[in-house]
N, C-alpha and C positions, 0 to 999 in steps of 0.2 A: 650400360647397355650402350650398344652402336646406335646411332641416327639410321644405319639401314633397316636393323629391324624394327624401326617405326612406319619405314616407306610402304606407303600402297603398292606404289612400284617402283623397287630403286632406280635411280637412274644408270645408265649403262655402264659409265665409270664415275668414279670417286670425284673427280676434278674436271674442270673446264678451262682450256687455255684459249685465251682471246690474243692473236699476236698485234703486239701494240706498234706503234710509231710515233713519231713527234719528238721532239727536243727536252731534256732536262735543263731547267733555266735556273740560272743563279743570281741575286742581286747583291751587289756588295754595298748598297745604299741602305744603311740601317738608321737612319736617323729620319722620324716622323712618317708619314704616308697620311692616306686620306683619313680625315677624323671620323667620320662615318664607319667606316670598317674596322677601324682599332677601337672604334666603340662597341663593335659589335664583338670583335676578339675577346674586349673584356668581359662582355658579357656572358661571351664563350666559357670562358674560363670560371668565371663566378658562379656559373648554372650547372657547372658537373655535379653528378650524384651517382649513386649505388647501387645498380638494380637489385643485388641482394639484400639490401637494407631499406631503400624505399618501399619497396613494392612488398606486401603482406603476403607472402607465399604459404604462410599458414592456410590462408583461404581455401577451403574447399570447391572444386569445379567437379560438375556432374559432365562427365566425358560425351554423354550421348546427348545433353543439352549446356553446351560451356557458355553460351551466348543469351540464352533465353528467348531466342528470337523466333517469333509467330511462325504456324506453317507458311502464311501468303507470302514470306520472304524466299521459299525455296520455287524452283521454276518447276520442280513436278509437279508442285500440289494445284489438284483441281484436274489432273490428267489422268489417263486410263492406266499407267503406272502406279500414281499417289494410290486409286480407289484399291488396287489390289494388295497394296502393302499392309502388312499387320502392324501394329502398335509399335514393337519393336523395331521392324525394319524402318518405320516412319522415324522414330530416335536415333537410328543408325544413319539416315539420310541426315538430319542435324548435325550428327558430329562430322561426316564427310564434309558438309557444307562450311562448316567452320573450319577445319583441320582446311580444306583446300584454300579459304581466304586468308588465314594465318600464314600458310607456308609461304603464299605469295609477297606476302608482308616479309618474311623472315630473307626468302632468296633476294628481294629488292633492296632491303637492308644489308646484306653482303655487298650488292652491285654499287649501294651507295658509300660505303666504305671504301672499295676497290676506287671510285670515281674519286671522292674527296680525296684519297690517298694521291690520286694523279695530277689533281688539281694541284696539291702542295708541290708536286714536283714539277710541272707545266707552267704554272702562272708565271708572268712576267715579273710580278709586283712583290715587296716584301709583306706588305698588308693583306694581301689574300692569300698569299704563304700561312700567313699565321693563323688567320681565320679557319681556312681547313683543314690545320691540325687538328683544332678543337672538334671539329667536325667529325673528323675520321674514327677520333674517339667517341664521338657521340653514335656513332652509327655503328661501330663495334658492340657499344651497348646495348644496342636495340636488336641486333642480330643474338648477341647473348639472352635476351628478356624471351624474344620471339620463341627461337628454340627451345628454352628452358618450359616457357607455358605448353607448345606442341607437346614435349618428350615429356614432359610430367604429371602435367593435367589432361589433355587428351589423348596423350597416345598413339599418335597418328600423324602421318609427314606426306605430303603431296610431291613430286617433282616441281620444278619452275614450271611455270607455263611456257608456250614456245613464242609466245608473241612478246614476253616480257624478256625472255632471252633473247631474243631476235633486235630490241631495242636496246639494251645493255650492251650486246655486241658492237651495233651501230656508231655507241655512244664512245665505246673503249678503242676503237679500231680507226677513229677518226684521228689524223695528226695536228690539226688546228687544235689549238691550247684552251678555247673557248667551249668547243665541244661538250666536253664531260659538263662544263657548268649548264649548259644548255640542256642535253639530254639529260642530266639528273637532276640539278638546284630547281629547273623550271617543270618538265615534262614526269618525270618519275617520280619526285618529291611533291609536286603539288597534287597529283593523281592520287598520292597516298595518303595526304594531307585529308582527301576529300573523302576517300575511304575511310581511313581513321574517324574524322569525325561522324558521318554516317553511323557507324556499328557504336562508338562511344555513346553516340546520345540515346541508340537502340537499345543495346543490351541493358541488362537490370542486375546484371550479376558483378558482384565488384571487383575480382580480380580483373577480368579483362578491362574494365572500366580504369582501373588504376592505371594499367599497361598501356592502353591506349591514350589517356589524359596526358600522362609523364612523356612519352613519346613525342606527342605532338607539341608539346610543349618546347623541345629541342628543333622539332621540324619546323617552326614558326620562324626559328634563328634563320635556318639554312636556306629557306623562301627568300627571306628577307636579302640575304649574302647574296645568292644567287640574282637578283633584281637591283641591286647596287652595282657587282661587279660588271654585269652584261650591260647596264644602261649606260655607264661611262665608258665603254668599250663600243657599243653599237653607234654611238654617236662619231665615230671616226670612220664608219665604214662604208664601200658605196654603194650605190642602190642593187649592184649585182652580187658583192657579197650579202648585203641583207636578205636578198632574196633567196641564193642558197640556204640560207638557215631558215629562212621560212618553209624551203622544202621541205627541210627535215623535220621542223616542227607539225607540219602537216602529215607528213609519213607517221611520225610517232604519233600523234594522235589519234589516229586510225589504228595504228596496233593498239593504244592502251584502250581503245573502247571496244574494241574487237576481244581484247584480254579477259573483261568479265564475265562471260558467259559462263563458266564453270563446265565446260563440256565435258572435261575428264571426268566429274562427279555423276554427270547422268551416265556415261557410257559405264562405270562401275554398278550402276543399279539396273542393266541390261538394256539401254538405250542406243540404239543405233547413231553412229556420229550426226548423219545427215538430219534422222528425226530431232536429235537433240540440237541442233544448231536451230532449225524451225521453232521449238518449241522456247527456246531463249529468246529468239526476233519477238515471238507474240508476248512474250510474258510483259506484265504491266510493270512489277518490280523491277525487270532488268531497264526498263525502257527510263524509270523513274532513277533506278541507281547511276545510268550512264550519263544522264543529265547532270546529276549533282556532283560526278566525278571532274567535271569541268569548272567547275565554280572556283575553283583556285587556279588553272590552268590559265584560262582565257582573259581574265584582267590580268595577270603577270606578263604574259607574251603582249599584251597591248602596250603595258608600263614600260617595256624594254625595248622599245620599237619597234616590233616585228608585227606590222599591222596593213601589209600590202591588199589589194583587192582579192590576189587568188587565194589568202590565208583567210580574207574575211568570209570567201565563196565559199571554204571548205565548213567553216563554223556555220555558217547557214545551213549548210548541208547537213551537219551534227544537228541543229538545232539548239546552239549553244551561244551564237554571236552576242545576244542580248547581255550575257555573264561580263563581258569587256565591261559594263559599268559598274561592275560589284565592285565595296570598298574593301579589298584587300587586308591594309590595315588594321580595320574593325574585324576582322575577321580573323588574322592574327592575334591582335590583343584578348579577343574573346577564348581563344584558345590558352594562350597564358593564364587567364583569369580563371577557365575551368580546372588547371590543375592546381593553384593555390589555393581554390576553395577548397577542392576534394582533400589538400594539404589540412586545411586548417580545422576542416570537419572532423578528419580520420583521426588527427589530434588532439581536437577537444575531448572527442569521446574517449580516447585513451586516458586522457587525464582524469574523465568524469570516474573512468574504473576504477583508476589508481586512488584516486579519492575513498571511493565508495568502501574499496577493499582495506584501504588503513582502517576507515572506521568501522567496518566490521571487526576488524581484529582488535580495536580498543574496546568496542562492545564487549567482543567476547576475553577478552582481557578483565574488564570492570567486573564481569560473570564471576571470575575465577576467584576475586580477591576478596568474596564474601567470607566472612569468620565462621568456624564452624563451629556447630552447637557442640560444647564439652561435654552433654551428656549421651552425643550422639557414639 
């Protein structure tokens, strides 16, 4: 079945073309490189996995309650629109909200795949090209997984959000080779990590929890790569060049902050756009979600050397400046450990089930071996 059959409102055209500029760079030096990037490249190779096998796709998902999220996480909860809904309409609202969120994850992962491929093309150093090649494969796997979850388990897909598409376009159209790093590795990937983590910790449903935990394990490497590569490069830039990149970060952060409202979902339930905007601005959950979304971006931006007065002022305006002091390495280590722990728990449970199955077969076999009564 075509994805178009699942779209709430199909895109006008099946593809989106972004005119690209900039140079494809070759590097004929094949010996050595930066040890920290080569180590990350080795880890990227070692950590490849198959989404068709590592994830248990046999797990059932209720499309009207795919995440087990409480009603309070919906912007319409507590409004006159919610009060008028039937129980089925409220369940349908959960389905639309989950579909919208995971659809943006899906579209973002395709954008990440394209940006990673662009980095392979444009990065001047071979160690960066090597790592980006592994990331391109990671992002393809993530897009495959999110598409399968939406198509097979939720049965509904939303088009790409305008703000996400705008940031992807800005990232890809810029001819400077470091901009795909900055737009994708720091902004889009950083925001995605925070959103993934919030839902991973919120959901009580095993399939989306597996998907998010395993994707986050990859994303932790991607953000680490962006930090390493940009930190090295930005030490060489002039103040004017750094300010240009800070302006890009400011604009991108406002776009991402405004992206999370899910206005499209509310419009599908009869809420006029202007009122939907107002409801989102008043939502306590949206305010909390917005703040948490920057927990990975702000310390990363500070770490790579973009921390001028104008950028700090923008973060004060967003109420997230204090996140610059967060321990990003600790957060990434926790993401890795959660995925590994989930694997251990799953495989231990499967092993216990296999042992019990063998024991039951032995018990049944022993019962069949009792000699029959010769008088029977």
